[in-house]
FIFI-949350 format. One record per residue: residue in three letters; x, y, z of N, C-alpha, C in turn. Coordinates in steps of 0.1 Angstrom, whole numbers, plus 5000, padded with zeros to 4 digits. Last residue first. Example, Ala and Ser with C-alpha at 12.3 -4.5 7.8 and 13.67 -1.06 7.14 Angstrom:
<selos>
SER512849785071513749895071512950005079ALA513249435078512349555078513249675078
</selos>
This chain:
<selos>
LEU745758228560745258138555743658088568LEU747858318576746858418568746058348560THR748858128592747658228600747258298588LYS749757958577748857958581748258038589ALA751758128568751058108558749858038562LEU753458148590753058288585751858248571SER754457918594754057958603752558088597GLN755957908575755057798575753957868582LEU757958098577756858108562755957998567VAL758958018599758258108604757658168591GLU760357798589759557788599758657938604ARG762457888571760757838566760057818578LYS764458078576763258138581762158038579GLU766157968563766657938575765257998580PHE765457988534765457858546765657818556LEU765658258532764258178536764358008540TYR768358258533768058328541766258248542MET768658138508769258098517768758158531GLN767258318492766958168492767458158504THR769258518492767858558496767258398496GLU771358468482771158448493770258458504TRP770058438456770558308460770858308477LEU769558688449768758588450769158478461MET772258788447771258848459770458758457ASN773458628428773958628440772958668451VAL771958748404771658608410772058578424LEU773059048405771459008413771058828413VAL775558938400775659018412774058978417GLU775058838374775558758385775658818398ASP773559028358773158958364773658858373SER773959378363774559278362774059128370VAL772859598370772359538357773159388358GLU771659808395772459718392771759648383ASP770560028408770260048395771259958389LEU770360018432769260038430769360008415MET773559798443772759928441771659938436VAL774259588469773759608460773059758455GLU776659498492775759638489775059608473GLN776959218500777559328497776259418490SER775859018511776559008517777659128511LEU772559088532773259058521774659098520GLN769958978552771458998552771858988537PRO766458978541767658908543768859028542SER763659038558764459118549765959068552LEU760359028574761858978568762559028558ARG758459038600759559138594760559078586HIS755059038611756258988610757059048598TYR753159088637753859128631755359028628ILE749859058650750958988646751659058637THR748659308674748759268662749659158657ASP748059438696747559308697747559258683ILE748959698704747659678698747459518698MET751659638707750559738720749659688713GLU752859488688752659448698751859538711CYS752759708667751659598665751859528681TRP754759878679753159948677752459808675ALA756959778678756259768689754659838689ARG757159718651757059578661756559648674ALA757459988643756359908637755859778649ARG759960018660758260118658757560058654ASP761659848647761759868659760259908667VAL761959948619761259808624760959798635THR762760188625761560208614760660058621CYS765260138634764460178642762960178633GLY766059898608766559948622765559988633ASP765359968579765459868594765759938600SER765160178559763660098560764059958566ASP766260438552766960338560765260238562THR766560728539765860628533765860438540CYS767660878559766660928556765660818550CYS770060698564769260748575767860768568ASP771360798537771060588541770260658556VAL771861008536770560998526770360848532LEU773761078559772061118561771361058548MET775760928548775060888560773560928560LYS776861068526775660938526775260888535GLY777061288538776061308531775561178526LEU779261188557778061278563777061238550GLU781361138539780960988543779361088552LYS781761368524781061268513780561148524ALA782661528546781561548540780761448530GLY785261358550783861378561782661428554VAL786661408528786061268531785061298539PHE786661698526786261648517785761518521THR788461688551786761768550785761688540LYS790861588548789961518555788561588557ALA791661758522791461598521790461558529LEU792361978541791161988529790461868524GLU793961888560792761928564791461908554LEU796461898538795661778543794361778549PRO796162198529795562088522795161968528ASN794862348561795862328551795362198542SER792462448575793562538576794962478566PRO789262388571790562338568791562458566ARG786262368589787162448577788362438575PHE784562068590785362198596786062268582VAL783161788592783161878583783562018591ASP783361418602783561588610783561648597VAL783061168598781661228597781961428600SER785460908592784961048601783761078590THR785160628586786160678593786260828596VAL782760388591782760508587784160598596VAL783160038580783260098590783460278587GLU779559928573780859958571781460038581GLN777259648575777759768578779559778577PRO775759538545776759508553777259618556PRO772359608532773759588529774559588541LYS769559398533770559478542771659478540GLY766359348515767959318520768759458525THR763759448512764759448498765859388501GLY761659358531762359458530763259388517LEU758059318542759159288534760259378531SER755759268567756659358561757859318557VAL752859218575753959098570754659238562VAL750459218602751359248591752559188588ILE747159128614748559078611749059168599GLY744859228620745059138626746459088627LEU742859528625744259498616745059398625LYS739459468625740459488636741759448626LYS737359618606738159478608739359538614ILE734359768599735159778606736159618608ASN731759768595732759778584733759728590ALA730359798616729859668610731159668599GLU730460088617730859998627731059888621ARG729260338604729560188594730560128606GLY729260608611728260508615728260388607GLU731160748603729860758592729060668599ALA733360708623732660848625731460848616LYS733660418618732960478626732960608625LEU735060478594733760418596733360438603SER737060678602736060728593734860648592LYS738260488618737960578624737160638616ASN739760338593738360248603737860348611PHE740960518582740060448574739160418587GLN743360548603742560658597740960618588HIS744160288604743660348612742460468612ILE745360288578744360178578743860238591GLU746960478578746160548572745260398574THR748460338600748060518602746960508595MET749960168583749060128598748260258600ALA751360278566750260248560749160178573ASP753260428579752260508574751060418565LEU754460198591753560248599752960388592THR755260068562754359998571753560098583PRO756960158541755660228544754760158556ASN760160208539759760168547758060178549ASN760660458532760660378523760260188529ALA759160748531758460588539759260518526LEU760360988520759960998537759260858542LEU761660868502762461028507761360988520GLY760060688485761060628501762060788506GLY758460808466757960808480758660728492ASP759961008447759660918449759660888464LEU757761328440759261238439758961078448PHE755761508416755961418428757161398425ARG755061678397755161768416755461638425GLY756061528370755661608377755761678388MET758061318385757061298381755861418382PRO761561428382760461398390759261318380ARG764061148368763061278373762061298377PHE765960938387764960988373764561068376TYR768160948400767860838394766860848378THR767961178415769161158409769361008400PRO765261058431766361158430767461098424ALA762960838417764160818426765260958424ALA760060798414760860868410762360928419GLY758060578420759660578417760460668413SER755860688425756360648438757760588434SER755460778398755560868410755960828422ARG754960548386756160638384756560728393ALA752360438397753860388399754760448394ALA750960648388750960658404752560568408ARG751160608361751360778366751760748382TRP749260388357751160388355751760528364VAL746760438374748060298375749460338374LEU745860758372745760668364747060518372GLN743060898389744460868385744760728379GLU740060908393740761018381742360958378GLN739560778415738960748403739160828394PRO741060908437741360798428741060778418ILE741661288426740861168432741361048428THR744161478426743361438418742861348427LEU745161808444745161658441743761558433PRO745362148434744462038439745061898433GLN747962338439746962288430746562158433PHE748162568466748762488459747562388451THR749262878476748162818472748562698463ALA750562948511750662958497749562848491THR751062868534751263018533751163048513THR749662708558750262698544750462868543THR751462558587750862678584750962678567TYR751362168593751962318589751062418586SER749561988596751261988603751962118600PRO746562028605747362028595748662018604GLU744761718614745161868619746061868608ARG742461598595743561578604743961728607ARG739061428595739661548591740661518603VAL738061158579738361218594739361338588SER737561038554737361128557737361228571PRO740360798538739760838550739160998551PRO739960828500740460848515739660858522ASP738460568482738260678484738960728500TYR740760358468740060378473739760518481ASN742960308457742060268446741060258455ARG745460568460744860458466743660408455PHE748860708468747760698457746760548461ILE749460958493749260808489748360788478HIS752461148503751161158491750861008490LEU754061338522753761218521752261218511GLU755761678515754561638521754261438514GLY758361878522757861788513756461728521PRO758262248538758662078534757662008527HIS757062328506758562298513758062298525ARG756062178472756262258486757062218496ASP756361978453755762088450755462238463ALA756461708459757561808463757361978456LEU754961488478754561598470755761708471VAL755761148471756261278481755561418472SER753960768475754960938471755061028479THR753060468482753560648486754160698477VAL749860328476751260338470751860478478MET748160098486748560238490750060238488VAL744859908479746259928478746660098480ARG742959678491743159788490744459788487PRO742759348463742559408474743059578476PHE739859568449740059448463741659398455LYS739259708428738759758441739759658455ILE740359818400739959708407739959768424ASP739960078390739459948378739059818391THR741160298403739760238412739160138403MET743060378387743360338401742360248408LYS742860308358742460388368742760338379THR744160288326743960198338743560278348ASN745760358299744560428306743460378323GLU747460218291747860338294746560418300GLY748459918311747659978303747860138307PHE750559798329749859878333748459918326GLU752859718311752259658319750959678327LYS752959978293752759828290751959748300LYS753460158315751960158305751960058300LEU755660078321754660098330753460108324PHE756960098300757259998306755859968313ASP756960388295756860258279756560188292GLU758560468315757160508316756260428304LEU760960408309760260318324758960348321PRO762060518287761660398291760860318300ALA761660788297760460738286760460598284SER763260928314762160878316761360788308GLU766560838314765660898305764560838313TYR768360838345768160808332766760858325PRO770761098353769561058357769060998342ARG773060818348772160878358772061038356SER773460718316774260758327773060808336GLY772360388296773260548297773260528309ARG769960248314770560238302770960408298PHE767360058327769160168333769760158323VAL765960008309765360138318766860178324GLN766359778297765659908288765859988299GLU767559608314768159608307767759758298LYS765259588336766859678337767759718328MET763659408326763359578325764659638328ARG764359168329764359238314764159398314PHE764459138355765359128347765459148332TYR761459188359762359268364763659248356LEU760358968347759859118340760959218345CYS760858758363761658788350761058908344ARG759358818383760658808385761558808372LEU756758838375757558958376758758948380TYR756458588368756258678360757258768361GLU756158488394757258418387757258498374MET754058608405755458658406756558618404SER751458708380752258648392753558648394LYS749058978387750258898380751458858388GLY746759128397747058978390748158928385HIS746859358406746659318386746559208385ILE747959348426746759408430745859348416ILE750959338422749859228428748359248427ALA751159558409751559428398750259348407LEU751159728431750259758418750059628411ALA753259658445751659638447750759648442LEU755359688425755159518429753459558436ILE755059978429755359918413754559758418GLY755959948454754960038453754359988436GLY758759878456757559818463756259838460THR759560078439759859928436758559858446SER757760298458758860298450758960138440THR756060118485756960238477757860198469GLY753159988496754059968487754960088484ALA750659788507751159888511752559898499VAL747759588503748959628503749659748498TRP745159458524745759548518747459528513ASP744659168526743559278522744159408520PHE745958878513745958998525744859058519LEU745858658500746458648513746558758520GLU745558708474744258638480744658618496ARG747858798464746658898463745458798469THR749258578461749258698474748158778474PRO747958288453748558388451748558518462ARG748558018477747358098471748458208460GLY749657818489749357758477748457858472ALA751657898509750157898514749157828502GLU754157828501753657808516752257798516LYS754057968474754257818477754057758489GLU753958218488752958178477752758008476LEU756658228497755058258508753958208499ALA758358208476758358128485756858138496ILE757158458463757158338452756858238466LEU757958668480756658638478756258498474MET760458658480760258648492758558598491GLN761058708453761558618456760858528470ILE759958998458759658898444759858748448LEU761859108471760659128477759658988466VAL764459108455764259038465762859008473LEU763359248434763859118430763659048447GLY763759518442762559468442762359318440LYS766459598435766259528446764959438451ILE766059778416765959628412766059568425GLY764559988444764859958430764959828425GLY763760018470764859978463765359938452GLY760960018494761560028482762959988481ASP759059748509759859858508760159898494LEU755559698516756759638508757559768505CYS753659488536753759618533755259578524LEU750159398541751659328532752459488529LEU747459298562748459388558749959358556ARG744559188569746059148568746759238559ASP741959188594742559268583744159268583ILE739159028609740759078608740859108593LYS736958828613737259008615738159058616LYS737158508602737458598612737358758604LYS735858248587736558378583736258448598GLU737257948597736258058603736658188599MET738557748568738957818584737657918585VAL738257498549738057628551738057668567GLN740957278550739857298552739657468553GLY743957218548743157228538741857268542ASP746357288567744857238569744557268559ILE749657248556748757298560747357278558GLU752557098553751257058555750457168561SER755257208535754457208544753057218543LYS756357278508756057158510755457108525GLY756957518508756257508496755557368498ILE760557478509759557568509758057518497ALA762057238499761057258516760157338513GLY763257278479762457148479761257198491MET764557548486763457508471762357388479ALA766357438502765357568507764157568496ALA767657238492766657178502766057328501GLY769357458477768557308471767357268477VAL770857558494769657638490768857538479TYR771957328503771557418514770157508507LEU773357218481772557168492771257218499ILE774957458475774057408468773057318474ASP776657438497775857588497774657568486GLN778057218496777657238506776157338505PHE779557208471778457138472777457188487GLY781057388456779957478464779357358467LYS782457218439783457308453782057328458SER780856918425780657058428781957088444THR781156618420781656698416781956898417ARG779456468440780756428434781256538427ALA777356628447778156568458779556548455ALA776356718420776656818432777856758441ILE775356498415776256498406777056618418LEU773056488432774156348438775256398431GLY771756688430772356688441773556578444PRO770156618401771856668405772456728418THR770456258405769656388406770856478406GLU770255968383771256058393770556178394GLY769155788366768655768382769655878393LEU770055768342770755668350770455698365ASN768155988336768055828329768555728336ASN767356168362767556158349767556008348HIS765056318386766356198384766556248367ILE765456568407764856558397766056428391GLU766256738428765756618434765156578420VAL766557058421768156958430767256808430ASP765057188400764857118412765957028412ALA764857558393765557418392765057388400GLY763957828399763157708401763657578399PHE765858028397764558058387764157888385VAL767557968416766758078417765758068410ILE768757758402767957708416767057848415LEU770257888381769157788376767957778386GLY771858068390770758118384769358008380LYS773757838404773057968412771457998403ILE774557728384774257628390773157748400LEU775857968369774657858361774157778372GLU777658008385777158108384775858038375MET779357758391778457798399777557908395HIS779657488367779557628369778557698379ASP780057168369780557258383780557418380MET779757068352780557138348780957188360LYS777256908365778456828360779956928355MET775957098368776457038380777656938375ALA774957188339775457268353776657198358LEU773256918338774556968331775457048337HIS771456948358772456838357773556888349LEU770057208350771257168361771657048364ALA769057128326769857198325770757188339THR768656738332767856878328769156998326ASN768256498313769456568319768356668319GLY767356228296766956298311767456388316ASP769056208277769456138288768456158298GLN768456538266769156418265769356328276GLY766256678288766256668275767156528272LYS763356828309763956728303764556698292LEU763057148323762857028312763856938310ASN763257278345762857138350763057048337ALA763057588339764557518341764457328347ASN761957668306761757598318762657528327ALA762158028301762357888299762257768311GLY761158318305760658188307760658028303HIS762758508305761858488293760858368298THR765058448321763958548324762958568313LEU766258238310765258228319764458348325LEU766858378290765958278285765558228299VAL769058528300768158588289766858498286MET770858338308770058398321768858458309ALA772158268287771058158296770158258304ALA773458448287772258388274771558338278GLU775558478308774558538303773158538290PHE776458188307775658248314774458338315HIS777257958284777058068282775858098294GLY778257668285779057788297778457938296LYS777657518270778657578268779057678277LYS775657378285776457268281777757408278THR774157608282774257578298775657498295LEU772857608256773857728263774357678278VAL771757358257772757388250773457508258HIS769857388276770457268277771757308268LEU767957608260768757618274770057508279ALA767157508241768357598239768857628255SER766957148245766557258247767757368245GLU767456828231767856938240766857088237GLY767256578214766556628230766956718235THR768156578189768856518201768456528213LYS766356748178766256618175767256498185SER765256978203765756948186765656818187LEU762457168219763556998218764056998205TYR761457428230761557358221762557228220ASN761157648248761557518253761257408246ILE760557898229761957878241762157738244GLU759457988199759557908209760757878219CYS759858358195760458208191759758108201GLY758958598195758158498197758358388196ARG760858848194760058788178758958658181ASP762158848214761358908213760158928204LEU763858608210762658598220761558718222LEU765658658191764858618189763258598197MET766958908211766358968195764858858191ARG767958748233767158848234765858858220CYS769758598221768958528226767458648226MET771658788208771158728200769558668205GLU772558908234771658998229771158928218ALA773758698251772258718255771858818242THR774858428223774958598235773758598240LYS774558248207775658218219775558338226ALA772058028190772758138198773758158207TRP771057828181772457828177773157968184HIS768657768193769557668196770957718192LEU767557928178767557988191768657878201PRO766757838152767657948157768257968169THR766757478163765957618159766957708160GLY767857168154767757298164767057418158GLY768456958144767156978145766557128152TYR771056868141770356848153768956858151VAL771556918111771956808116771456778126SER769657098099769656978091770756858100ASP767457278119768657278108768857128102GLN764557438114765057328123766257328112ALA762657778120763257658111764357548117GLN761457928136761357798143761857718130LEU761958148123762158198135762158038140GLN761158168094762558118096763058088112SER758958288090758658118095760358118099PRO759558528081759358538096759158368099ASP761158638059760458538060760258488075ALA762258898057761658848045760958708047LYS762858908087761859058080761459018065LEU764358718089763258718094762058808090ILE766758848072766258688069764458688076GLU767459058088767059108074766058958067GLU767958978113767159048116766359058097VAL770258818105769158768110768158818110CYS771859018098771958958090769958868093GLY772059178124771859228112771559138103LYS773658958136772158998145771259068133GLU775758748141775458838130773958908129SER776558468154776358608162776058778151TYR777358278139778658388138777758528145LYS775058118142776358078148777058148149MET773158268129773058248143774358208149ALA773858258105773558378108774258408123THR773457978100774558048099774758218107HIS770657968107771457908115773157938114ILE769558148079769558178093770258098105PRO770057958061771158078063771058138075ASN770157608077769257738068769957848068GLY772157358078771057458079770857538072THR774657258074774457248085773457308090SER774757278046775557158052775057168065GLY771557408038772657388037773457288041MET768657478023769257358033770657338033THR766757758021767757668012768557578023ASP764957918030765057798033765657688027CYS765658168014765658188029765558028037LYS766458217985765658137990766058108006ALA766958497964767658437975766758337982GLY766258717946765358597945765958477954GLY767158997950767258937942766558787940GLU766159017978765859097968766159027956LEU768358877991767058847993765958907982LEU770559017981770558867975768958847980ALA770559247996770559247977770259077975LYS770859168019769559218015769659248000VAL773159058020771858968023770759058017SER774459288015774959188006773259098010GLU774459408039773759478027773659358016VAL775859248060774159268056773659318046ARG777859008057777359108048775659158052GLY778658828077778358928085777759088072LEU779658588070780458738073780158828074ARG777558418069778658398080779558478077CYS775458558052775558548069776858548078ALA777058488027776858658032776758668044VAL777158218029778558298029778258428034HIS774258218024774758158038776058238042LEU773858288001773358388015773758318024PRO775258147982775658287986775158327998THR774957818000774657927989775258057993GLU777157578010776457698015775857757999GLY778257328010776957338013776457458015ASN780957338004780857318016779457358019SER780657377979780957237981781357207997ASN777857557970779357547970779857417977LEU774057567957775257537968776757517968GLU772157817946773457727944774257687956ASN770958087942770557977951771657847955VAL772258207925771858287934771258177948GLY773258137899773758077912773458107926SER771958197876771358107879772158047894CYS770658557874771858477872771258327881LEU769258737858768858567859769458507869ARG770558977856770858887843770158757845SER770459107878769159137870769459057857CYS771958977897770258907895769858977885LEU774259097888774458967887772558927885ALA773559357900773859307885773959177884GLN772959287928772059327919772459327904ILE775659207934774659137932773459177924ILE777159467931777459347921776859267921VAL775759627948775659657933775859547925PRO776459557975775259487969774759527955SER778859497991779059587975777259557970ASP781059338009779159428012779259538002GLN781559027995781959157996780559258001LYS780758767994781658818005781558918008SER778758757971778258777987779358777994ALA780458737950779858867954779558877968TYR781358467951782258567954781758707957HIS778658397947779258337957780158427965MET778258467921777558497930778058477945PRO780058287909780658417906779658487919THR779957997923779758087914780358197916GLU782157707941781757847938781257947926GLY783057497941781957477939781357627938ASN785957507945785257487956783857527954GLN787157567919787357437927786657397940ASP783957737902785657737908786057577916ARG781457737879782057697894783657727895ILE779557917859780857847861781157827877ASP776958087855776857947862778457837865THR777558277844777558317859777658197866ARG779658407814778858317821778858307835ALA779358647793780158607807779158507809GLN779058857772778258737779778758647782SER780459077768781058977767780158837768GLU778859307779779259297763779859177762ASP777559217800776559307789777059267774LEU779359107816777759027817776959097806LEU781659237816781659127814780159057809GLU780559517821781359517811781359347806LYS779959447848778959487839779059467824VAL782259427857781259287863780059327844CYS783559647855784159517849782759427846ALA781959837871782359857858782559707851LEU782459677898780859687891781059697875ASP784059477913784259607902783159637896GLY784959347933783659447938783559597926ARG786459147938787359297936786059367939GLU784958927929785758957946786459087945CYS783958997905783059027916783359007931ALA786058987890785459107888784559107903ARG786858697891787758777897787158947899HIS784558577881785058537896785558657900LEU785058677856783858717861783958667878PRO787258527848787058677849786258727856THR787158207868786858267858786758457857GLN788557967887788058107886787858137869GLY790057737891788557737884788257867883SER792357777897791557747909790057737905ALA794057807875794357697883793457667892ASP790957987856792757967860792657877868ARG789157937830789257917845790657907844ALA787458157802788358097807788758077825ASN785458327798784658237805785958127810ILE787358497779786158537791785458477798GLN788358477757789058397770788458437779SER787858577735788158457733787958387747GLN788258867744786658777740786658647744VAL790958877737790358847754789158807751TYR790958857710791758777719790958757734ASN789559107707788858967699790058897708HIS789059367733790159307719789259107718LYS787559447752786459397738787759347729LEU789059447775788359367774787359337761CYS790359677776790759577768789859437768GLU788859807792788759847777789259757770ARG789059777818788259697811788359737798MET791559747833791459787822790659687814GLY791959637863790659727859790959837846THR793559427867794159567867793259677867GLU791659207866792359257878793159397882VAL791059217841789859227853790859317865ALA793059157828792459287825791359347833ILE793858937836794759027839793959147837HIS791258787827792058747842792658907842ALA792558797801791058857803791258877817SER794758667795794458817794793158897799SER794758397823794658487810794758647808TRP796958287848795558407843796058397831ASP798958157858797858077851796758137848PRO800858317869801158297853799758187845HIS800558577890799758457885799558407868SER802858727887802358677900801158557899ARG803058787859804258707868803858637882LEU800858937855801458827850802258727855CYS801059127878800359057875800658927868ASP803859277865803559217878802759137879VAL802759367841803659247842803559217857ILE800859547848800259407838801259317840THR802259727862801059677867800659567864GLN804059787838804659737854803459657861ALA802559937822802959757819803559737831THR802160177838800960077837801359917833ASP804660247840803760227853802560127849ALA805560357811806160237822805760187833LYS802460307792803560347798804260297812LEU800860207764801460157776802460247784PRO797660307748799460357751800260297762LEU795859997746796160117748797760187752ILE795759817723794659897730794360027735GLU797859697721797359727710795859827711TYR799359607748799259737739798859777729PHE796759447755797059567760797959717753PRO797159197737795859297738795459467746ARG799859147744799359177730798159267733LEU800459027764800259187768800059237751LYS800358757762799458787772798758937769LEU802358717741800758637739800158727749ALA805058807756804658837736803158807736TYR804958707778804758817779804358867762GLN805158407772803958477780803858627776PRO807458387756806458417749805158427762PHE809558507779809258597768808258567760TRP809558357801808758457804808458517790ASN811358167794810058097801809158197796MET813458277782812958207775811658127778ALA814558387808814358467796813358357784ASP815158187823813858267829813658367816GLU817158047809816057967808815058057817GLU818858227810818658237797816958157799SER819358487837819058387835818358347818GLY819258727843820158697840820358537839VAL817158987829817358847837818658807833GLN814959207825816559237822816459117832PHE811959347812812659317822814259237816LEU810859537795810059467804810559367818ARG811559847783812459737787811559687797LEU810260007761810359967778810759827777ALA811960277734810860147741811260127757VAL812260517718812360507729811260387732THR812360627691813460577697813260587711PRO808960617685810160547677811860517683THR806460617698808360697704809060607695GLU804260487688804460667691805560697692PRO805160227687805360307671804960477674SER807260097703805960157701806560207691LEU808759767717808859867711807259917704LEU809859617747808459647740808659767733VAL812059377756812159527750810859507740CYS814059147772812459217767812059327766ASP817459077778816259207776815159177767TRP819558907796818458907785817658967786SER823158907804821858917804820558947794GLN825958967803825558817801823958827807CYS827159177796826959167811826059027811GLN827859177770828759217775828459197795THR825659067755826858967757827759027768ASN822259027760823359157759824759077763LYS820158947735820858907748822059007749TYR816359067731818059067731818759007742LEU813159007721814258917727815558987726VAL809959197716811759137710812559097726MET807159277703808059217715809259167709ARG805159307689806559447687807259437701GLY805259017670804559137674805559267673GLU808358897685806958827686806058947685GLU811358787683810358887679808958827675LYS814458697694813458657694812558777689LEU817458787693817358627698815758587690ARG819858997687818259007689818058857690VAL822259127709822259047698820158987702LYS824559317715823759327720822959257705GLY827259417711826959337722825559247724GLY826959647694827759677707827359547717GLY823959767684825359697681825659707697GLY821359867693821859867680822859807678TYR820359937718820659797712820859767697ASP820660217725821260097730821659957724SER818660317708820360297697820960207708LEU816260297722816560197710818060167707GLN816660357758816560417744816960317732VAL813860257776815460247777815560327758ASP812160277809812360337796813660357792LYS811259997823811960087826811860167809VAL810259787847810059827836810359977835ARG811959507866811559617865811359737852TYR813059267869811559247865811159407865PRO815659277886815059207873814159277860ASN816059457909814959427903815059397890ILE819259437917818059487928816759447920PHE820459287898820659277913819359307920LEU820059407877819559297877819959257895THR820859657886819859657876819259527881SER824059627881823259647897821959637895VAL824259577858824559457870823959517879SER823859767847822859707842823359567854SER826159937859824859997860823659857858VAL828459857851828059807862826659867865THR827859887821827959757824827759757837ASP827860187819826660127813826959937823LEU830760177830829660227839828460177833LEU831960097811832659987819830860047831ARG831460227783830560107785830660017802GLY832760467794831260487791830660357794LEU835360347796834760417804833360407807PHE835960317765835760237777835260257788GLN835260617759834360497757834760387763MET837960677771836560747775835160667774
</selos>
């Protein structure tokens, strides 16, 4: 039986060796009292035995608390391994077993750490295992600033682990140094900055840590590192602890690093601490933070804070040049919509359009041209963007077509002499269409180039519905078309956010900012403006016109018999401009009503006939008052549309009582198509409405021009995609080139 027992012990030992020879295990000391166990070495409480029966070497840790039970720290089958590990175990474990009563699991943690990192001191191991009590041991104290193979001290390890208790113990009790660098030149502060644990940084800074502005081997301060990794809380703590925003690293200041990695929160904290960093130049290219931007969001953030948009770096590049070369369409659009100069010459005399042509990036090419980039500008090699397009672009024909359109418009010869002022009125009518108001703006830009005058000087009356009403008010308030184009692109991000119906506050805040919160309709008298809306506090609804003049006093026959008392309407002298704009644009399902007002597009999406009627009533009123001398004939009507969507085939508009599931599906489709058709017919600004306006003008001998481009796809009122909107403006520009003779004739007539 004894033989069988020894055999089982031998098998167990061999199997243990095979599974994990370094597993810590409780063993009976009696097992090492004889029977083939030979004591080879002894240091402190550590004893090395040789087991001759199974040819193993056992390292045993004795404990005075448990005289019959010991811890076997390893049982290896190689004498070389045993002789290598035993002295390290004996030396590095001593502080632990002298301070703490070691259990098998605790000892296992220590020896695993020791074997994984043989270059670590006991102080490193104490930090790594979180046994900070052992840091007070005299032997460990002597190793507080010891460095491992990579140059890390125990304080480096504590900072990297984010162990505040260990950091405080090392700083307060052990006087650990904060200026020691590892092999990468990094101080403990660099390690702390990599963690999102500001308390470690605060603890280091409380000791006046010398490493807060030190550069590592990669040319990074701790603030650079925190920005690169997006550690916003660490950035805050570093700035509060004395980190400098203007310390130049290998590529630039910390803000350049934050921009490179699109870490918005870090950029915001730096600008809060030092606003001058908005124009800080990097060390390599001399670029500002905007040159390092990669996303639309990061560009928008800097531009909203007022950074210089057309600044040229040392290499002669603007931020628009950089984004174009990198093909970042959305970010480039943000710059263009904030006023970036599309024709600014950079390195080698290239504009952004030269660069986009070389890349054959059609979205960028369209965006740049739509925002005024010239295809005929020469670079230092004498190349124009058009010449580059001829060599490289697949869309060469379209580019030349629209490029020629941009160049041709505005270059016609118009007689500069002052024409005899005739007694005629000029009327401009602007359709509704939400974000498609960009089409109106693009056409007005072309008209202004032809005439050489701003829109407000070309017309005596301006009428508009919904987005056209907002533009009509913007025109009489002297806002430039280029500014409004940029404004519309920026506005969509603020207004069309979330799901329909959209919150009214962003739109109202936008209108208050642009028109003033207390500006009255009558604050500007000329040109006269008409903005349509619908009074929805009655049935049927009634068209209402917001004016900057007194309404015609001529009595009109009531359309319906009134059976209720309605709240009286305010007079123009009391109406706020922003409220008039909001009332005209209160499109159902898109925005909530503005009090009792709904979108004017419900009754007059093309306001031409209503505007002509208003002018007729106005002149009739003057005549009735004996003021015939003030009457002017309506000589020209210009009606601008927001683009015609392509016609589509409708399969069915039949709505009937279904008798089976198949007919139910047909009824649903028919009802949907019928509903869409009814809405489109009510708000249609082309077709019959245009025919009636043209016929009326012909009857009263008034010149009539209608401009509205055919679009290749339906663009929603709340479209936010820059690509879709740029394509819409691209098609508008092609349309304008086709109508260039009409534009030239129109400009001459208006002047």
